[in-house]
Structure formats: structure tokens, C-alpha cells
N, C-alpha and C positions, 0 to 999 in steps of 0.2 A: 564552505560548509553547505551541507544539505540537511533539511529538516525532514524527518520521517514521522508519520502519524499513523496510528492504528485506531480504529473506531469500534465501538460496541463490543460484540463478543470476541473480536480479534484481539482487542486490548486486554480483555479479561483472560483469554487463553494464554497469551504470551507474557502477561505481567508487566506491560508498559504501554503508555499512550503516546509518548513523544520522545524522540532522540535526535541529537545532532551528530552528523558524521562528516568527516573530511571527504571531499569529492576526489575521485580518481578518474582520470580520462578513460573513456570507453565504457563507463558504468551505465547499465540500463536499469529500469525500474525492477525487473525480475531479479537482477543480480542483488539489489538491495534487499528485496524480500528474502531471498535464499540466505544471504549473509546474516541478516538480523534475526531470522526465525529458526535457522538450522534446517529448514525444509528444502527438499530438492526441486520443488516447483510450487507454483501458485495453486492453491485449492480451487476447485471448480466454482465458478460464479463469483469469486472475489473480484471486486472492482478496484481499479487503480486510477489515481488522478495525479497529474503533474500540474502544479500551480492552479489548482481548483478546476481543471478541465480533465474529464475522463480521458484515458489514454490506454493503448495496448501495453502489455508487459514489456515489450521489446523497445519501448520509447527510451531514447538516450536521456541522461540526466546531466545537468550543468550546475556550476556553482550558484548558490543562492536559491535553488529550487526547493519547493515543498512537495514531498511525495506522500500521498495518503492512500491507505488501503481500507476498503469498506467490505463488510460481510454481505452475503446475499440478503436481500430485503424481501420479505414476504408481505403480502397484503391480506387483509381480512376479507371475509365474504360479505357481500352486500345482501341484506334481506330485501326481498321483492314482494 
């Protein structure tokens, strides 16, 4: 099994925060995103992580992995 997690606005947009899926040999992080969201690619600036380490979307996935997707993060301005 693989655990998938969406955070913040991604979870709100797609209507779920966590799912478990059966692992299939040859699966990559981007494949999971496309299969679970119905989108043909990863939106700009969305970050991916495999087992709590940021990774590129082409990263292979293995049984027991936790895959997470994070929306773009913006920072506030600092008064000077």
C-alpha cells in the first residue's frame, strides 16, 4: 500500500486529505497525482514529497511509501 496526502488548498479543491492505494510496479509520483486528481499533469509550483523528503514528480514509488503534495506557499511582506 501507498499513502497519499494532500495539504491545504489542494485538499480543499479535491475533496480529500488522505487515501491509501495499492502499489503498482513502475508507478511514479506524477502518475499518482494524475490518477487521483484526474489532471493530466502537476500544476505549477505544487511540491511533492516521498517519505517526508521533497522529490521531483518523476520519482519512483515503492510499497509503504507516503506521498504528499503541497500547494505553492507564499510569504507575507516584511515591514521595514
